[in-house]
C-alpha positions, 0 to 999 in steps of 0.5 A, a space after each residue: 500500500 503506497 500513501 502520499 508523502 506527508 500523510 499520517 496513517 494509523 491502522 487500528 488493531 495492527 500498528 501505526 505507520 507515520 508518513 510525511 509530505 502531502 504538501 511537499 509532493 504537490 498536485 501529484 500527491 492529491 491525485 494519489 490521495 484520491 486513488 487511495 480513497 478508492 482502495 478498501 482498507 485491509 481486513 480489521 484495519 481502520 484508516 485515518 488521515 491527518 495533515 502533516 506540517 504545512 498541510 491542511 486536510 480540513 480548512 483551519 479557522 481564519 483568525 483576524 486581529 485589528 490593531 490601531 496604528 496612527 489612528 487608523 485600523 490595520 487588519 492582520 489575518 491568517 488561516 484562510 489563504 495559502 495554507 500549504 505554506 509554512 506561514 501566511 498572513 494577509 495585512 490590510 490597511 484601507 482597501 490595500 491588502 498584501 498577502 505574504 507567505 514564508 516557506 523554509 526547507 527542512 534540509 540545510 543548504 550548502 551555503 555558508 550564510 543565511 540563504 534568505 530570498 525576499 520577492 515583492 512583486 507589484 501585480 497589475 490586477 491589484 491596481 486595476 490595470 493591465 501591464 503595457 508591455 508587449 506580452 501584457 503580463 508582469 515581467 522582470 522585477 522593477 527597481 521599486 520592487 527590488 528596493 522594497 524587497 531589500 527593505 523587507 529582507 533587512 527588517 527580518 534577516 537579523 532575527 533568524 537564529 545564528 547558524 540557521 542555514 536553510 533556504 527560506 523564501 518570502 513572497 509578497 503578493 499584492 491582492 488589492 491597491 487603493 492608491 491611497 495606502 502604500 503596500 510596502 509597509 503592509 508587506 513588511 508586517 505581513 512578512 513578520 506575521 507569516 514568519 511568526 505564525 510558521 514553524 520556522 525558527 525566527 525570533 520575531 515578531 517585528 512591526 513596521 510603520 511609515 512616518 511623515 512630517 507635514 507642516 511640522 506635524 508627525 503623521 504615522 502611515 500617511 496617505 499618498 496625498 499626505 506624502 506628496 507634501 511631506 518633508 520626511 519619508 521614514 520607515 521604522 521596523 521595531 522589535 519588542 521592548 522598543 528596540 530598533 531593527 531597521 531604518 530607511 529614510 529620505 528627508 527634505 533637509 529636516 532638522 536633527 531634533 525633528 528627525 529623532 522625534 519621528 524615529 521615537 514616534 515610529 518605534 512606539 507605534 510599531 509596538 501595537 503591531 507587534 502585540 497584534 501579531 503576538 496575539 495571533 501566534 498565541 491563538 494559533 498555538 504555534 510551535 517552532 520546528 526542531 531543525 537538524 542542526 545549527 551551523 555553529 563552530 564547536 567550542 573545542 575547535 574554537 578553543 584550539 584555534 584560539 591557542 594556535 592563532 591568537 597572537 598572530 591575529 592580534 599582531 596583524 590587527 594592532 599593526 596600523 601600517 597595514 592597508 586593506 590588501 596587506 591586512 587581508 593577505 596577512 590574515 589569510 596566510 594565518 587562516 591557511 596555517 591554522 586550518 591545516 593544523 585544525 584538520 590534523 587535530 580534528 580529522 572528523 570535523 566538517 570543513 565549515 566547522 574548521 573555517 567558522 572556528 577561525 572566523 570566531 577567533 578573528 572576530 572576537 580579537 577584533 571586537 575586543 580591541 575596540 571594546 576593551 582597548 579602544 583601538 582600531 586596526 588602522 590606528 584611528 580613535 573611535 570618532 576620527 575620520 580617514 584622510 579625505 582628498 577631493 578634486 573637481 573638473 577632472 575632464 573638461 568635456 564632461 558637464 561635471 566631474 569630481 573625485 572623492 577619496 577617503 583614506 588610502 582605499 576609498 575612491 569614487 569618480 562621479 560624473 554629471 550629465 545633462 539631457 533634455 526633460 524628455 530623458 527623465 525616467 518614466 515609471 510603469 503604470 503600476 508604480 504610478 498607480 501605487 506611488 503616484 510618481 510618473 517620472 523623475 528628472 534626477 537619477 544617480 547610478 552606482 557602479 561597483 566593478 570587481 577590480 574595486 576589491 581586487 577581484 575578478 568577476 562578470 561585468 553584467 547588468 546592475 545587481 540588487 546591491 548596486 541598485 540599493 546603494 545608488 538609491 541611497 545616494 540619490 535620496 541624499 542628493 535629491 532634496 538639494 536639486 532645484 525643482 525647476 532645473 531645465 535639464 534631466 540630470 544623471 549622476 554616475 558614481 563609479 567605485 574605483 577602490 572600496 574599503 567601506 561606505 562607498 554609497 556615502 562617498 558617492 553622495 559626497 562625490 556627487 555633491 561636488 560633481 553637481 556643483 562643478 557642473 553649475 547645478 544651483 544646489 541649495 546646499 552641499 551634501 556629505 555622508 558618513 557611515 557609523 559602526 557598532 561593536 557590542 558586548 551582550 549578556 549571553 543569558 538575557 541577550 541584552 547589550 551590556 557595553 558598546 562602542 560606536 565607530 565613525 567612518 567604518 572600514 570594510 572589515 569593521 562593517 564585516 565584524 561589527 553589528 551595525 552599518 549606520 549611514 547618514 547623509 545631509 547638509 550643515 542644516 539637517 538630514 537628507 537620507 538615512 539607512 540603518 542595517 543591523 546584525 542584532 535582533 534589535 538595539 535600544 533607541 538610545 544607541 540610535 540617537 547617539 549614532 545620529 549625534 556622532 554622524 552629524 559631527 562627522 558630516 560637518 567635518 567632511 563638509 568643511 573639507 569639501 568646501 576647501 575644494 569647491 564651496 558653492 556651485 559654479 555660476 555658469 555651466 560649461 561651454 561644452 554643456 547643453 543649451 535650452 531655449 523656448 520657441 513661441 508658436 502662435 496656435 494658428 501657426 502650429 501646423 506650419 512649425 510642426 509640419 504634416 505628421 510632425 515632419 518638420 520636427 522630425 527633420 529638425 531633430 534628425 539634422 541637428 540632434 536637438 530634442 523638441 518638447 511641447 511645454 504648453 499650447 504655444 510654447 516649445 522647448 528646444 534642447 541642444 546637446 551643444 551650443 553649435 547644435 542650437 545654432 543649427 536649430 535656430 537656422 533651421 527654424 528661421 528657414 521653415 518659418 521665414 515666409 510664414 508671417 501672420 497679420 492681425 486680422 479683424 473678425 468680420 472684415 472683408 479682404 481681397 484674396 488671390 486664388 493660387 490653386 483650383 481643387 475639386 473641394 475648393 480653391 486655395 487662396 492667399 490674403 497676402 503674398 507671404 501667406 501660406 495658402 488656405 482652402 476656401 471650400 466649395 460650400 463657402 464659394 456661392 449660395 448655390 450648391 456646386 461640386 467644382 469651382 469651375 462651375 463659377 468660372 474661377 481661375 488661378 490668379 483671379 482676385 475675389 473678396 472673402 469675409 474673415 471669421 476667425 480661426 478654427 480652435 482645433 488646428 488654427 486654420 483660417 475660416 473664410 467665406 465668399 458665400 456670405 458676401 452674396 447676401 445684402 449687407 454693409 461690408 468694410 474692405 480691409 487691406 493688409 500691411 503690418 506683419 509678425 512671425 514665429 519668435 525663437 527665444 521665448 518673446 511673444 510678439 506684439 500684433 499691430 492693427 491693420 489699416 483700412 
């Protein structure tokens, strides 16, 4: 008798047999289940079925908890959808709902780290739209989806147990989007609830809120309309007992005290969500699974490694003459020697246990130097910056460029490029429906080639790390960019050498490059990374001692507990990102880190100001040029041409970009001054005989026939005028099919009455028929003229004479 994997079968009167895996065997298991029900049980046996982990033979009860966050109701539910997942939850705020599932394998991964994957996907159907790509379905992940996935990952990763190396996947599925409430916050809370309600080992739950600042008032989980006028966009992920797990913020250069107050408000509000999830967990009676093993180094191997390598490692970490490369080489040499000795002494130990034992010893030595001796491996004290050097105007042909070097091994080359407003980033329809952002004319692209860390690797498209670092530097600089700048700005930041906090170096270099390019930024921007080394009580898990480090190295980030990146101006804060390796830190440490980062930021700005203190008054001569062209509505057809022929020809021949600003104004963008000169000549050429006079409504004018057509005659009121059609219906009181019926000829002069212009295409409306009825008319002659004007000055029309 073959049962589907995952089914518990009990044969009464004979024996019990336990099988597992109905949910894991997919649809095939369900089919075998149905076939099994058709088979008669053995004589004297009764067959009973019960679900295993992750499976539900009968629908379980759906449980819902409603919590009040910022004066609004947030609903968390579980037990109705996706019951085969290890954990699932639906979070709803307003009419926006997100379902999050969590699944983790029971067999360990070959990876030597926590293999966690978070995928946040925006579904078009949730926003009531259809994707606009050629397949009309969701394709690859957008930047918004990747950045949101990173925020969720950073919020939940620190709470997994140490050594839990089991493949785990979090999927966030948008069920409905109302365009009022942003779903990313709901996805973080949904991931927390799904993990807490599952049997996956996880030390949660956490709660997350967004905090805005509108007219000086702190608002929790603001609506999209409120966010459009908010000076702050802060995401706070908090753990029980008012602990901070993750922070992500962009701000309009707000004051430090307002920023700190917003963090405190956000952490307090997260406690309501945490209590709601804990209530769900209690009602469901969740029991965490027992895993095969946690990948932790055995104590006896660690002690042996300590005896073998302690003095050698200590000597390397206390030698401040080492740079990044030489220090890594020295440690790797000690590692190889120590691992060989450990393998001889512990031949049955797994390779991971040998490697991790050495890592534990190295980490303890490094951290104890900071905690006990207040010493850093490069010789600095805890609050000192590395040596900083700045250069601008690296290459004359670039619109703007800067080189920012921090220490011996941190160099960032930033360049600024201007282009037309048409080159701005256009959001997809789903992102627009969710966040309301249609396009942006400032972007920062971060590049991290493998040679920056003396490595070899594939140079392919952008990865998640590069996207995240670039987004952080972009957030830091965007608040100081003028809103009415006439160009789209692209800043590229290429990391040439990396030894910690290249994203904050990108913000510093980007600020210098923008000022070198002549962008009138409101203030210079600088950023710095703050690290944390803690000593914890092993029994309670509380932090009993800690040290904050200013301007951390790569190795201090690797062995430390926090990467706290903050950027801003001398006045306030523009961006913040906090990543932790601990399951939470007190607000007190966060406030101290902000204070320490503020002092370091001001010191960096003083150094940057010595190179370039304010934006250059003018852009470079090789830079692009923008001019406006005023085109009266009546002459738009002449300027644009049939089927936009003239504009296409203009752009193809001169390389300029033409975009319409309003009904009568066009913007002409030229990549160089010479291209603009060519564009001016082209425009003058196509418009030189296209002159307009001030015509009086209801007046009678003498027109000259230039062409006979089947539908009417083409006439001109003055020599340089573009001929217009006088239709057959307006030639005579009688109905005619062809102008020849009236004996009209080319060159003949006729009198017509002027009735203004067509509001849709600007064509003249003339009539000869109306003059055949008895009426008093005044004949007008035309003399004064004006034309299309390049440069934005609207011409003044003169009156016609009788």
